[in-house]
DRENDO-1510 file (C-alpha; in Angstrom, 1 decimal, always signed):
<recs>
REC; n; res; u; v; w
REC; 1; UNK; +27.3; +96.8; -49.6 .
REC; 2; UNK; +28.4; +100.2; -51.1 .
REC; 3; UNK; +31.9; +101.4; -50.3 .
REC; 4; UNK; +32.8; +104.8; -48.8 .
REC; 5; UNK; +33.2; +106.5; -52.2 .
REC; 6; UNK; +29.7; +105.4; -53.3 .
REC; 7; UNK; +28.2; +106.5; -49.9 .
REC; 8; UNK; +30.0; +109.8; -50.2 .
REC; 9; UNK; +28.7; +110.5; -53.7 .
REC; 10; UNK; +25.2; +109.3; -52.7 .
REC; 11; UNK; +25.0; +111.6; -49.6 .
REC; 12; UNK; +27.0; +114.6; -50.6 .
REC; 13; UNK; +24.1; +116.4; -52.1 .
REC; 14; UNK; +22.2; +116.7; -48.8 .
REC; 15; UNK; +24.2; +119.5; -47.2 .
REC; 16; UNK; +23.6; +121.8; -50.3 .
REC; 17; UNK; +20.0; +120.9; -51.0 .
REC; 18; UNK; +19.2; +120.5; -47.3 .
REC; 19; UNK; +20.7; +123.9; -46.3 .
REC; 20; UNK; +18.8; +125.6; -49.1 .
REC; 21; UNK; +15.6; +123.9; -48.0 .
REC; 22; UNK; +16.1; +124.9; -44.4 .
REC; 23; UNK; +16.9; +128.5; -45.5 .
REC; 24; UNK; +13.6; +128.7; -47.4 .
REC; 25; UNK; +11.7; +127.2; -44.4 .
REC; 26; UNK; +13.4; +129.6; -42.0 .
REC; 27; UNK; +12.6; +132.5; -44.2 .
REC; 28; UNK; +9.0; +131.5; -44.3 .
REC; 29; UNK; +9.0; +131.2; -40.5 .
REC; 30; UNK; +10.4; +134.7; -40.2 .
REC; 31; UNK; +7.8; +136.2; -42.5 .
REC; 32; UNK; +4.9; +134.3; -41.0 .
REC; 33; UNK; +6.2; +134.6; -37.4 .
REC; 34; UNK; +5.5; +130.9; -36.9 .
REC; 35; UNK; +7.5; +129.7; -33.9 .
REC; 36; UNK; +6.8; +126.0; -34.7 .
REC; 37; UNK; +8.4; +126.3; -38.1 .
REC; 38; UNK; +11.3; +128.3; -36.6 .
REC; 39; UNK; +12.0; +125.4; -34.3 .
REC; 40; UNK; +11.5; +122.8; -37.0 .
REC; 41; UNK; +14.0; +124.5; -39.3 .
REC; 42; UNK; +16.5; +124.6; -36.4 .
REC; 43; UNK; +15.9; +120.9; -35.6 .
REC; 44; UNK; +16.5; +120.1; -39.3 .
REC; 45; UNK; +19.8; +121.9; -39.2 .
REC; 46; UNK; +20.9; +119.9; -36.2 .
REC; 47; UNK; +20.0; +116.7; -38.0 .
REC; 48; UNK; +21.7; +117.8; -41.2 .
REC; 49; UNK; +24.9; +118.6; -39.2 .
REC; 50; UNK; +24.8; +115.0; -37.8 .
REC; 51; UNK; +24.4; +113.7; -41.4 .
REC; 52; UNK; +27.4; +115.8; -42.4 .
REC; 53; UNK; +29.6; +113.9; -40.0 .
REC; 54; UNK; +28.9; +110.7; -42.0 .
REC; 55; UNK; +29.5; +112.5; -45.3 .
REC; 56; UNK; +32.8; +114.0; -44.1 .
REC; 57; UNK; +34.0; +110.6; -42.8 .
REC; 58; UNK; +33.0; +108.8; -45.9 .
REC; 59; UNK; +34.9; +111.5; -47.9 .
REC; 60; UNK; +38.1; +110.8; -46.0 .
REC; 61; UNK; +37.7; +107.1; -46.8 .
REC; 62; UNK; +36.7; +107.7; -50.4 .
REC; 63; UNK; +39.9; +109.5; -51.1 .
REC; 64; UNK; +41.9; +106.2; -50.8 .
REC; 65; UNK; +39.4; +104.4; -53.0 .
REC; 66; UNK; +39.3; +106.8; -55.9 .
REC; 67; UNK; +43.0; +107.7; -56.2 .
REC; 68; UNK; +44.4; +106.1; -59.3 .
REC; 69; UNK; +41.0; +105.4; -60.9 .
REC; 70; UNK; +40.4; +106.4; -64.5 .
REC; 71; UNK; +38.7; +109.7; -64.9 .
REC; 72; UNK; +39.7; +111.0; -61.5 .
REC; 73; UNK; +41.7; +114.3; -61.5 .
REC; 74; UNK; +43.8; +113.7; -58.4 .
REC; 75; UNK; +45.1; +117.2; -58.1 .
REC; 76; UNK; +41.5; +118.4; -57.4 .
REC; 77; UNK; +41.1; +116.0; -54.4 .
REC; 78; UNK; +43.3; +118.1; -52.0 .
REC; 79; UNK; +41.5; +121.4; -52.7 .
REC; 80; UNK; +38.1; +119.7; -52.2 .
REC; 81; UNK; +39.3; +118.0; -49.0 .
REC; 82; UNK; +40.8; +121.2; -47.5 .
REC; 83; UNK; +37.7; +123.3; -48.2 .
REC; 84; UNK; +35.4; +120.4; -47.1 .
REC; 85; UNK; +37.2; +120.4; -43.7 .
REC; 86; UNK; +36.5; +124.1; -43.3 .
REC; 87; UNK; +32.8; +123.6; -44.3 .
REC; 88; UNK; +32.5; +120.7; -41.9 .
REC; 89; UNK; +33.8; +122.7; -39.0 .
REC; 90; UNK; +31.4; +125.6; -39.8 .
REC; 91; UNK; +28.5; +123.2; -40.2 .
REC; 92; UNK; +29.2; +121.4; -37.0 .
REC; 93; UNK; +29.8; +124.6; -35.0 .
REC; 94; UNK; +26.6; +126.2; -36.2 .
REC; 95; UNK; +24.7; +122.9; -35.8 .
REC; 96; UNK; +26.0; +122.5; -32.2 .
REC; 97; UNK; +25.2; +126.1; -31.3 .
REC; 98; UNK; +21.7; +125.6; -32.7 .
REC; 99; UNK; +21.2; +122.5; -30.6 .
REC; 100; UNK; +22.4; +124.4; -27.5 .
REC; 101; UNK; +20.0; +127.2; -28.3 .
REC; 102; UNK; +17.1; +124.8; -28.6 .
REC; 103; UNK; +18.0; +123.1; -25.4 .
REC; 104; UNK; +18.4; +126.3; -23.4 .
REC; 105; UNK; +15.5; +128.1; -25.0 .
REC; 106; UNK; +12.5; +126.3; -23.5 .
REC; 107; UNK; +9.9; +125.2; -26.0 .
REC; 108; UNK; +7.3; +127.4; -24.2 .
REC; 109; UNK; +9.3; +130.6; -25.0 .
REC; 110; UNK; +8.9; +132.1; -28.5 .
REC; 111; UNK; +12.1; +132.5; -30.6 .
REC; 112; UNK; +12.8; +136.2; -31.1 .
REC; 113; UNK; +12.8; +137.3; -34.7 .
REC; 114; UNK; +16.4; +138.6; -34.3 .
REC; 115; UNK; +17.6; +135.1; -33.5 .
REC; 116; UNK; +15.8; +133.7; -36.5 .
REC; 117; UNK; +17.4; +136.4; -38.7 .
REC; 118; UNK; +20.9; +135.5; -37.3 .
REC; 119; UNK; +20.1; +131.8; -38.0 .
REC; 120; UNK; +19.2; +132.7; -41.6 .
REC; 121; UNK; +22.5; +134.6; -42.1 .
REC; 122; UNK; +24.4; +131.6; -40.7 .
REC; 123; UNK; +22.5; +129.3; -43.1 .
REC; 124; UNK; +23.6; +131.5; -46.0 .
REC; 125; UNK; +27.2; +131.1; -44.9 .
REC; 126; UNK; +26.8; +127.3; -44.7 .
REC; 127; UNK; +25.0; +127.2; -48.0 .
REC; 128; UNK; +27.8; +129.1; -49.8 .
REC; 129; UNK; +30.5; +127.0; -48.2 .
REC; 130; UNK; +28.7; +123.7; -49.1 .
REC; 131; UNK; +28.1; +124.8; -52.6 .
REC; 132; UNK; +31.8; +125.7; -53.1 .
REC; 133; UNK; +32.8; +122.4; -51.5 .
REC; 134; UNK; +30.4; +120.5; -53.9 .
REC; 135; UNK; +31.9; +122.5; -56.9 .
REC; 136; UNK; +35.4; +121.4; -55.9 .
REC; 137; UNK; +34.2; +117.8; -55.4 .
REC; 138; UNK; +32.6; +117.8; -58.8 .
REC; 139; UNK; +35.9; +118.8; -60.4 .
REC; 140; UNK; +37.5; +115.5; -59.2 .
REC; 141; UNK; +35.5; +113.3; -61.5 .
REC; 142; UNK; +33.7; +115.7; -63.8 .
REC; 143; UNK; +36.5; +118.0; -64.8 .
REC; 144; UNK; +35.3; +118.1; -68.4 .
REC; 145; UNK; +31.9; +119.6; -67.6 .
REC; 146; UNK; +32.7; +121.7; -64.5 .
REC; 147; UNK; +33.6; +125.3; -64.9 .
REC; 148; UNK; +36.9; +126.4; -63.4 .
</recs>
């Protein structure tokens, strides 16, 4: 059974890659005016925000496992952890708001393009934050190859 550090490293790529994929899908839905794809991209974000809970919790547990290991730059852990918490809060807030939107906007009603545009802007915020969080995380064990 993999430990929390392994689980964290295994799953931590999903928020970056997933958010990028959802952004492209949402952009396609805006251009094509396809309501089913709009809803699908929003559902994917809700699912990704749920997965992010597992990633965040495993990161908290991983900290205790990797401290003191060879090749780990411990002074980079705190910066990663602090920004990961901010990214987590933003992801969960936007994921929760998206879920509420999906619940209250009945499936029979089309999603206005303005809402989809706002959704895309929020996805860019999440993507930027998750990319920076990943960058900081990479500096923990890959400091020799990571730019500063």
